[in-house]
N, C-alpha and C positions, 0 to 999 in steps of 0.2 A: 778511235773514238767514234761515237755515233754522231755523224754529221746531220742526222735528221732530228736529233733531240733538241728541243727548244724550251727554254725556261721563260714563260710568258710574264710580261710585266704585271704587277699587282698594285692596287691602290692601298695606301696606308692611311693612318688616322687622319680624319678630316680632310682627305683629299691629297695628302702628300704621297707622291708616287715614288716608290723605289722598286727596283727589280731589274731583271735582265731583259733588255730589249733584244732583238735578234742579233746574232753575229753579222757583221757587215764587211764589205770590202769596197775599195775605191779605185777609180781609174786615175792615171796620172794627169796632172794639169798640163796645158799647152806650154806653160812657162818652165817646165822641167827641161833638163839638158836634151840636146838633140838625140842622143842615144835612147833616151827614154821615150821621146816622141815617136821614134821610129819603131819601137817595140810594141807588141800587142798589149792591149789594156788588161787582158786576163793574166798576163805574165807579171806585170809591174804594178797592178792596181794597189795591192796592199802595201808593198814596200815603199812606194813613192810617198804615200801619206805618212807612214810611220817615220820615215827619215826626216820629213819636214819638221815634225815636232821634236824628234831626237836632236837634230842639228840646231834647232832654236835653243834647246836646252844647253847644248855645248857653248853657245855664244853667251847665254845668260850666266853660266857658271864656268868661268875660265879655268878653274882647277878643281880637282876632286871628282867624286863619283856623280854620275848622271843616270837618272832612271825616269822613264815615262811609260804610260800605258795607252798607246794609240787607239786600241780597240774600244776601250770604254769612253774615250774622248769622242770617238766617232758616234757611239750610241747617243751621247748627250746632244751632239750637234744635229743628229737626225731627229731627235725629239723636238728641238727648237725649230727645225725646218718644217715640221708638221704643223706648227702653230704660227708660222710667219707668213707674211705677204709682202708684195711690192719689192722695194729695193732690198729689204732685209732678207727675204727669201731668195732673191736673185744672187746675193752675195754668197749665201750658203750653197746654192746650186752650183756655183763656180767650182766648188770642191769636188763636184761630181760624186757625191755620196750615193751609194747604191746598195740595195738589199743583197745579202749574201746568197750564194747558190745553196749553201748547206750550213748546218749548225753543228757545233761541237760541244761536248760536255766539258766545261771548265769550272774552275772555282768561280764563285759569284762575282759578277761585275754589276755595278749598280749605277743608276742615274736617278736624279731627283729634280723636280721642278717645284718651286714654292710660289704659290700665288696668294697674295693677301687681299681679301675682299674684292676679288675681280667680279665684274658684272658679266657673268658668262651667259651665252645663249643656252637654250634648252637642250641642244644637242652636244653639250660639253663632253659627253662620253667619248666623242671622236678624238679628243685631244689628250695628250699625256700630262695634263695639269688640271687641278681642281682648286676651288677657292678655300682658303683658310679664313674663316670669319672672325678675325680678331682685331677689329678696329681699335679697341681699347686695350688689347693685350698682345701686342706684337712680340714681346719677349716669349710668350707661351708658344706662338707660332714658330719662332726661331728655335726654341727648345725642341719642338717636335721634328723640325727639319734636321737639326744637328744630331739629335738622339737616334733618329731613324737611320741616317747614314752611318753613324758610329756603330750601330747594331749590325748593319750590312758588312762593315769592315771587321767585325768581331773585336772591336777595340773600345767599346763603351762610347760615351758621348764626346765627339770632337767639337771644338769651337770652330766649326766651318764658317759660319756666318754670324755677324753681329748686327746690332741695331743700326749701325751706320750704313748698312747695305740696303735697308728697307726705308723708303720714303714714300710720300704720297704719289710720286711719279715713278717709282721703281716697281714694287709689288711682284717682281719676278726674279728668282734666283735659280741657278742651275749648278749641279754638282756632278762630277764624274769621278767615281771611286772604284778602285780595283784591289782585290785581295787574292793572293795565290799561295797555295801550299799543297804539295802533292808528293806521293811516294815514288821513288826511283824504281824503274823496271829492274835494273841491275843494282843491287844494294851498295851503298857507301857505308860499310860497317864501321861503327865507331872504334872498334878495336884496331882497325887499319889506319885510322887518322893519326896525324903526327903534327908537331909544331915545326913550322918552317919559316924561312925568311921570304918576304915579298919585296921585290925590287921596285919600289914605288916611283911614281913620276917625279916626286919631289926630291928624289935622290936618297931617301932613307931606306932602311932595311928592317921594317917592323916585323915582329913575329905574328903569325896568323895560324889558325887551325886548318890544316890541309886535309881534306877528305880524299881517300884513295879507293879506286874500284877497278878491278880487272874483269873484262867481259867482252862481248861481241859488240863493237861500236862502229858506226859509219864515220869515216874521216875523209877529208879532202884537203888539197893544197893548191896554191896558185902555181902556174907553170913557171913564173918568174921568181918564185920563192917569197913573194911579198906577204903571204899569209898562209896559215893552216887552220883548219877548223875540225870540230867534232860534234856529232849529234848525240846527246845523252837522253834517251827516252824516259818518260814517266809511265807509271803503271796505268793501264786502261782496262776497265771492265767491259767496254763496248767494242764492237767491231769497227774497223776503219782506221784512218791515219792517226797515230798517237801524237800527243803533244811532246815536244822535245825541248831540251835546253841546248841551244846552239852556241858553242863557245868559239870565238874567232880570235886567234892570236897573231897579230901583225908582226912582221920582222922588225919594223921600226917603231916609232911613236904611235901608241894606240889612239891618242887624241887626234893626231894629224890624220891617221887612217880614217877615224870616224868622221872627221870634218869633211874629208874628201870622198867618202863613200857615196856612191850613186845607187839609185834603185836597180839599175842594170847589174852592178857589181853584187849587190846583196841578193838579188834574184838568182844570179849565177852561182853564188855560194850555196843557197838552198837547193838549187837544182843539182849541183855536183854531189852534195851529200845524199840527195834522194837516189841518185843513180849509182852511188858507191855500194860495194858489197861489204857487209859487216866483217870486221876482222878482229882477231884477238889482240887487245891492247890494254894498257894501263892508263887511266885518266886520273889526274890529280887536280882537284878543283877546290877553291876556297869555300869554306862554310860562309854562307851569306844570309843574314837576316836584316832586311832593309825596310825602312819606312820613310816615305816622303811625306812630310806633314802638309796639311792643307795649305795651298797657296792659290792666289787668284791668277788665272791665265788670260785675263783680258788683253794684256799687252801682246802676248804671243799670238792670240787670235786676230788682233788688229793687224799684225804684220802679215798675216795670211790673207788680209783683205776683208775681214769681217768687222766692219766699222759701224754699220747701221744698227746692229744689235744693241749696242751700248749707248747710242746717241739719243738724248732726251727728246730731240725734235724729229729725227728721221726713223726711229724704230717703229716697225709696223707689225703688230700682233693682232690684227683685226680678225683673223679666223677664230681667235680665242676669245676676244673681248672687244667691244666697241670703245673701251677706254684707251686713252693715250698712255701707254706704258713702255718701259724699256728694260733691258736686262741689267740688273745691278751688280752681278758677279758671276763668274764661271770658275768654280772651285775644283781643283784636282788634288787627289790624295791617293797614295799607293802603299800597300803593305805586301811584302813578299818574303817568303822563307824558302831557302834552298839549303837544307841541312842534312845531317846524317840519317840513315834509315833507322826505323824503329825495330831494332833487333839486338840480340846479345851474342852474335856469332863470334867465334874466336878469330884471332888475327890470321890472315892468309899469308903463309910464307912464300907463295908463288908469285906475289905481286912484282917483286924485283926482277923476275925472270921473264916478264912479258916481252914478246918480240917487238912490239911498238909501244910508244907512250907519248902522251902530251901532258905538259905540266903548266897550269895557269898560275905561275908564281911571279908574274909581272903584269902590268896593265893590259887589259883585254876588253873586247866588246862581246856582249852576249845578248841573246833574245830568247823568248819563250814563244814558240809557234809550232806549226807542223811543217813538214817538208814540201807540201804542195805550194807552189809559188803564187796561186791565186786565192789564198786564204789569209785571214787577218793575222797580223803580228800582235800578240797580246801585250808583251812587254819588250822593251829594248833598252839596254843600258851600257854604260862605260864604267868599269871598275878600275880606278886609277890609284886608290889609296886603301890601306887596311887600317 
């Protein structure tokens, strides 16, 4: 994919910003494990931040599937850092957010900031927020906010924010939304799909639609046999490193493996796949259509040390406005589709004779990224139930 391609942010009706801010990557915090601290920032920057949010999600949801989009969360936090000062900005800077070295063409990622009747300075164009002048019509402002994000998601209007989130002292909301759907480089023909049993974490064996594809795939496995992984590339019309779906199949509990996964381990998996030679193999992957409905991430962000943002007394957005305001909500929503290819090819009788195969018919970890270890992870998830 073309890492030089960038989709610039755009202003939407009456100052609501939605758009793709640039792809970013992060360096690890000093509080990460010793192995991470001793590794280079360029190797572990993306994976460290992605795992923080993913593992917070594991703690918040003790059973079932987990999905987060770290890259678009990063975009929204960088937007807030641009308009923050004092302790608020210092807390955001501890995450060491940093501009990406290059950009990739991906499905749209969106951020939005809503400002209601903010007294902005004349150079407000420097900042990723503009006023919505609806003193007497906050519902209309919220409708624009919700509708614009829903349009970016391709899902119509979400009820992302409601009137409880906008008060005289709030006036600022943020949303981080991500939507992904892409064609596979090696097709998963619908004629090859079949109904199979999924050995779920709860002990059940529910049926699911299992996609099957034989092709040249990169695979890797741990020396101690604790995991094996495969990289399944998506189509790319541009030159450069393609996005891939990386499936990681642990030998034991997928949830325990995910909870103990370190940035060093995750970076090692990406590096092993990048260095592997493609080989003829059969991949069996569940058909996944996932949507994480909008939820407020303030508690997760507070656990990362971002407290001043939401505090009515300490929040400082003075670069944006002289008014005393704070962030009323930080809303996250994800829509993702990993489905069969759009074709009508006949069933391939050679699938069952592939020399190697990997079947994701039990809980596993997966991510959407490329194989370069210093580039962002767009999505990371745990599939535990069907």
